[in-house]
C-alpha positions in Angstrom: 26.9 11.3 -17.0 25.5 14.5 -18.3 23.3 16.6 -15.9 20.0 15.4 -17.7 21.3 11.9 -17.0 21.8 12.5 -13.9 18.5 13.9 -13.1 16.6 11.1 -14.9 18.4 8.6 -13.0 17.6 10.6 -9.4 14.0 10.8 -10.2 14.0 6.8 -11.1 15.5 6.3 -7.8 13.0 8.4 -6.0 10.2 6.9 -7.6 11.3 3.3 -6.9 12.1 4.4 -3.4 8.6 5.7 -3.3 6.8 2.4 -4.4 9.1 0.4 -2.2 7.9 2.7 0.7 4.1 2.0 -0.5 4.7 -1.5 -0.8 5.9 -1.8 3.1 3.1 0.1 4.2 0.5 -2.2 2.3 2.3 -5.5 3.8 2.0 -3.5 7.7 -1.6 -2.6 7.0 -2.3 -6.1 5.5 -0.9 -8.1 8.3 -3.1 -5.6 10.8 -6.1 -6.4 9.3 -5.3 -10.1 9.2 -4.2 -10.0 13.0 -7.6 -8.9 13.6 -9.4 -11.4 11.6 -10.7 -9.0 9.7 -10.4 -10.3 6.4 -7.8 -12.3 3.8 -4.9 -10.7 1.7 -6.8 -8.6 -0.8 -6.0 -9.5 -4.7 -2.8 -8.2 -6.3 -5.0 -6.3 -8.5 -6.1 -4.4 -5.3 -2.6 -4.3 -4.0 -1.4 -2.4 -7.0 -3.9 0.1 -7.2 -3.5 2.4 -4.2 -7.0 4.0 -4.9 -8.6 0.4 -4.8 -6.3 -0.6 -1.8 -7.6 2.6 0.2 -11.3 1.5 -0.5 -10.5 -2.0 0.9 -8.8 -0.9 4.1 -11.6 1.4 4.5 -13.9 -1.2 4.6 -11.7 -3.4 6.7 -12.0 -0.3 9.3 -15.8 0.0 9.0 -15.9 -3.5 9.7 -13.7 -3.4 12.6 -15.8 -0.5 14.0 -19.0 -2.4 13.7 -17.4 -5.6 15.4 -16.2 -3.3 18.5 -19.5 -2.1 19.1 
């Protein structure tokens, strides 16, 4: 295997691990939101877009704060 091919394969593995970590974190966040009874699971479109997911999560946090006070 050439050095270039090895580097491309390594980059692919690092990127795949990053996506796996993202989706693991997303599942944990969704579970926490559902456990609090704040919302159902967001659509796959929201889950697949980190910016949209973060917006959804922020809305859930704001709702949680309102319910606590």
